Structure formats: C-alpha cells, structure tokens
N, C-alpha and C positions, 0 to 999 in steps of 0.2 A: 386249089388252095393247098399249100404245103403244110407239112406236119408242124413246122415251127410256128406258122401263122395260126393254126388251129389251137395250139397250146396257149399262145398269147391271148387269143380271143376268149378262151375258157377262163383265164386268170382275170380278165377284165370283168366277165360276167359274175364270177365268184365274189369279187370285191364289191360289185354293185349290189348283189343279193345280200352280202353281209351288212352293208350300210343300211339297206332297207329293213333288215331284221332288227338292227339297233334302234332305228327310228320307231319301229312298231312297239318295241319294248318300252321305250321312253314315253310314248303316247299312252300306253296301257298304265304305266306307273303313275303318270300325271292324272289320268282319269280316276284311278283308285283313290288317290290322295284328295282330289276334289270331292269325291263322293263321301269320304269319311269326315271332311271338314265340318259339316253341320253338327255332327255328333261329338267331335273332339273339342271344338272351339268353346262351347259353353262351359265345359269342365275346366279347361285351361284358364278361361277368363275368371271363373269362380275362384280357382286356386290362387291365381295371380292377384285378384282383388283381395282375397282373404289374407295372403301373406303381406301385401302392401299395407293393408289396414292394421295388421298386427304389428308390423314394424313401426309405423307411425305412432301407434298407441304406446308401444314400448319406449320409443324415443321421448314422447311427451311425459311418460311416467318417470323416466330416469332424470329428465331435465327438471321436473317438478321436485323430485327428491333432492337434487343438487341445489336448486334454488332455496329450498326450505332449510337446508343445512348450511348454506353460505350466508353468514351475517352481512357480508358486503354486497350482496346482490340487491340491486334496486328493483323493487317490484313495480309492475305497471299499475296505473290507476284504473280501477274498474269504473267504466262510464256510468254504471248504475249504482255504484257504491257511494259511500259518504266521504267526500273529499276532505272535510275537516278532520274526520277520524283518521284517515290515512296520514294527513299532515302531522297530527299529534303523535302518532305511533311511529313515524319514520325516523330512523336513526342513520345519519350519514356516515360514510366511511371516515374513520379517524386514523391518522398517522401519529402514533404515540411518540412523543419526544423523549430524549434521553433523560432518565431519572436524575433528579438533583443530587442524590447521594453519590453519583458516580465521580463527582469532583473530589470527594473524600477518599474514594477508592483509588483514584489517580494519585493523590497525595501519599496515600499509604504505600502504593507500589513504588513510587519514586524514593521514598525514605528507606524502604526495605532494600531496594537495589543499591542505594548508596551505602547502607550499613554493611551489606555483603561485600561491596567494593572496597570499603575501608579495611575490612578483615583481609581481603586478598592483597591489598597494597602493603599493609603493615607486616604481613607474614611473607611478603615477597613471593607470592605464588606465581605459577606459570602464567604468561600473558594470555594464553588461550582461554583461561577461566574468566578474565576480564572481557575478552571478546564475546564470550557467551552472555555476559551481562549486557553488553552492547547490543547483541541480537535481541534480547528480551526487551530492552528499552526501545529499539527501533520497531519491533513488532507491535508492542502494546501502546506505548506512548506516542509512537510515530504513526503507524498505519491504522491500528484499531481506533485510537482516540484522536487521530488527525493532528498530531503534534501539539496537543493541548498544553503540555509542559514545555512552554516555549521560553527559553532564557532571553531571547531577544525582545519579545513582546512584554514580558514581565517588567522590564525596566520602565517602559512607558506607562504601564498600569500603576506601578508604585509611585512614579513621579507625579502623575495626576492625582493619586491618592494623598500625597503630601499637601496638596492644595485643597482638595476636597475629599475627605476621608470616605465619603459615600461611593467614590469611584473605584475603590479597591476593597475586595473581600478578604476575609480571614485566610481562606485557602490560598489565594494569590500571594498574600504576604508570607505565608509559611513556605510556599514554593520558591519565593524570592530569597528568603533568608536561610533556608536549610542547606543549600549547597555552599553558601558562604561560611556557615558555622562548621560544616565538614572540612572546608578548606583551611580553617584556622587550626584544625586538628591534624589532618593528614594530606593537605594539598588539594589539587584540582581533580579529585576523584570523580566529580560529576561529569567532567568533560569526556571521559572515556566510558564510564559505567552507566550514567543516567541520562545523558543528553541525547535526544534523538537526532539532532543535527550533527553532533560529534560522532554518533554511531554510523551515520551515512558515510562520513569521511574515513572513519577508522576501519570499516569493513571493506571499502572499495578503494584500496590503495595497493601499490606494489609491496610485496613482502621483502624484497631484497633490492639492493642497488638503487636506493632512493636518490632523486636529484636534489642536490644541496644548493642553496642560494648563498652567494658570497657573504661573508660574515658582516661586512660593513653595510651592504645593501639590506641584509636581514634586520639589522638594527634600525635602519632608517624606516623601513616599512612598518615597524611596530608603532609608528606614530599614527597610522591610519585608523586602527580600532579605537585609539584614544580620542581622535577627532570625531569618530562616529558616535562614541559614547556622549561626548559633549553635544553633538548635534541632535542625538536622540532625546536628551533631557531638554534641550532648548525647544524643539518642536513639540514635545509633550506639553510643556508649559504654555507655549505660544498658541497652539491650535489643536492640541490633542491628536497630533498626527504621528502615526506609527512609522517613523522613518526607517528604522533598522529592519522592521518587518518587510517593508517594500524591497529592501536589498537582499533579503534572505532567499536563496535560490531553491531550497528543498521543499517549500510549502506545496508545490504542485504535486509532488509524490505523496505527501501526507494527505492532502484533501481528496485526491483521486482514490488513494488506498482506502480511506475511511468510507467514502461513498460506496465503493465496490464491496467492501466488507459488510456494510449494512444491507446492501441489496442481497448478498449471499445469505445472510442470516434470515432476512424476510422471506426469501424463496424457500429455505429449508423449513421455516416455521409456518409457511402458508399464509403469511400476512401480506397486506397491500404493499406493493413496491412499484418502482418505475418500470416501464415496459422495455427499456433498453439500458445498456450500460451508460452511466453518466460520464461526461467528459467536460472538463473545464480548463481554463487558462488558454492563452493564445500561443501563437508560434514563438513570440519573443520569450515568454516565460520558459517554455520547454527548451528553446535554444540556449537560453542563459543557464539552465540546469545542466544541459549536455556539456557546455563549455566548462562549467565548474567541476563536473565529474571527471572530465578528461584531464583538466589541470590537476585535480586532486589525486589522480592516479599516479602522476609523476612527481608532483610537489605536494606532499601529504598535508592535509588539513588546511587548505587555503582560507576557508571562511573563519575557522578558529583563530588562525594566526594573524590574519590581515584585515578582518572585518568585524568579528564578534565583539560587541561592547560589553557583554556580560563576562567574557573571558578576561577583560581588563580588571574588573572587580575581583574575580576569582584569583587572578595572578597577584594582585596587591595583597589580598588576604593570605595567600599561600606564602608570601615572604615572611609572615609572622607565624607560620605553622609550628605547632608543638613537635610534630614528628616529621621533620624535613628530610627529604631525600638528599644524600650527599655521597661524595666519592672519597674513600680513604686512600690518600696518596701514598701512604706507606705500603699498602697492599697492591695498589694499581700498577700495572706494568706498561700503561700508556700505549696499548696496542691499537686503540681506535675502534674496536669492535662495537662498543656501546654507542659511539658517535655515529657510526654508519646506520644503525637501525633506529635511532631517535627520530620520530616523525616531526618534531617541532624545533630541531636543532638546539635543544636545551643544554647539550653537552659540548664543551670546548676543551680541546686537549692541546697543551703546549709541550710538545715532545722535547724541545730544546732545553726548557727549564724543568721538565718532568713534573708538570702540574696539570691536573685534570679538574675542571670545574663543572658544576651542574647548577643551572638556574631554576629555582623553584617557581619563579614567575612564569616560565615557559613550559615547565614539565606538566604533562597531562596525566601522569600516573598510569601509564599503560603497561609497565613492568617489562617492556621489551629489552631494556638495557640489562636487567637482571638475568634474563635468559641468555644473553650473549656474553656476559662477563665470566671468564674462566677463573679469575683470581678471587671472585666474590668480594670485590672491592666496593661495590655500591651498597650502601647501608640505608 
C-alpha cells in the first residue's frame, strides 16, 4: 500500500472516530436532561401555573374596575340574584340631544357676525376681513351646526307659519328677518359674512381672471331664482315641501361635517359614539356638489346668483338700503379693475360714455371692488 493510500485511510478513520465521539456526547447530554426532568418539571409547572393564575386574576381585577367606573357598561344578570332589582336599577346608555338653548346661541352668533360685517362694509375694510367672517360662518353655522342657519329652508318655514303660526318659532322668524333688516341698512352683508352657503362659494373660487357671463344672458338668468322663490312659496303652502332645500347642493358637506364633529367631541369626552365614521347621501348628491363646486370655481357664486330664493328678497331690500354702495363717476377713471374682480357682475362700465354703474340688487358686499380701485371712486 502506498503512502498516499495510507494517508487517505487515516483521514477516513479520523472522520469516523470524530462522528462517533459527537454521537456519544449527544447521547450523554440527552441522558442527563432526561434524568433532571423529574426534578425540574414540577418547579416549572408550579411557576407557570402561578404566573398564569396571577395574570388571569389581575386581568379580572382590572376589568372589574373598568366596568365599575364605566356607566355605560351593561352588567350581566346574576342567575342567583334578584332580576326585578336588576331591572329597576339598570340605567340604559343615553345619547344626549343638543340642548335647546343652542338655537339662541346660533342666533346670537349670526347677529354678531352680521354686525361686524356691517362695520367692515361701511368702513370699506379690506376684503380679507370679510373672508375671515365667511370662514367663521362656514365653520360654526355650516360644519359644527350643520347649516342650521339656512336661508333657503327659512323661506318655507316662514311661509308655513303664515298659515299656521305654530309651524314657525321665534328664533326662526328672527333668523329670517335679521338679514333683511341689515340689507335695508347696508345691503346684502349676510351673503358674504353670515351665510354658510355663500361662504362655501366665496372661499372656493378663483382669485383672479373670473369667467364672465355675457351681460344679456346674465340678465335673463336672473329670472331663475325669482321663479324658484315663487315655487318655494307655492309648494310650502300646497304640501309643506321644501323645494329649494332639495336643490341646494351644499347640505351634504354640512350634514357630514356636523356628524363627524359630534363624533370627535364624543370621542374626546369619552361619551357614547358610533363605532365608525358616518356617511350619508348618495352618489348623485355628491356628484351634484362636485359639479357646483367646479362651476363655482370658474363662475363665482352660481347658487347665489341663479338659484337662491332668499337672495331675491335680500336684493330687493338692498335696493332701498340707506347706505348704498355706489361709484363716483367724477373720480372713476373707468379702468375696469373693479368689474374684473366682482363675483356677481354687479358692476357695468360704459367706457364710451364714461359711466360706471353698480347694482345693489346684485352686490354681495364683499369689498373686493374697494381693494382694486386705485382712484377710491367706490363709495
């Protein structure tokens, strides 16, 4: 046998012996562990049983404390207890309704917003200050209160109240009359400062280069809100039907916003609430809202100008306003800057004859014309 073959043979034997030694070590380790198991197992089992029992007891104690402190927790009936006693002492979960005094708070907020708006309008303050009032009106009257100060629905309420006074409350009557009284003094301040519907349109429109409707077509379209006012009164008297409310596109935002706000407040206060976010209205309502928002971005205030029946009443009262907005043609240079920014096309400029006119029927008192006028001709 050669030396190379002897070397190979010794390597095979060493490998075999190494494997045998590893097997012997593993067998010995296994035997030791098996021998120790009877002594270790009871202790482990005892510790495990003790820890499990303690955990279960702690969980039951914590749950009992939580149940005792939770007034909304429904306790199980003890089979050996007195069912009649449980029934008499059981207090069901209550969802507290909105306090009745909130309608007076809403009325106070509306009147306060309009009074501040009157001050800004008469002093011809910057338009962004009126935009801040619009944000407040949208946030509180629109989202938090669900659009409860609704100029569209108030017409139906008051019309039904003329037939049956029990159908309209004092607050509703004040909400209906107060913007009209303000309009007799300073014009349609409510449309920009206090109306949540107007705020939606005022805040979500282009800032510059507004699309203008041809003047003749704009005059013809003004017939639509007048017709809607007549239809609203007719259906209110005929069947107590809220026609204009059905055509108002922004109620989806207001109702959803109110429900989500109430859920948020309930969650923070730890009160009962719905398990998931509420969602209402169908695909058509949201599609209608989207269309109106897109149109309103390019053509400002489409609902105010072409659909709102309450805007007709405000416009008529504004024609007799004590403090009417007007253009001083002696100071006006007829540059057209005010005409470009007016969202309701209330300003018409005849450069040929050098005459500028402003319609108080259409003007919503946003003060944008004052911001743009360099000659201070708008009084």
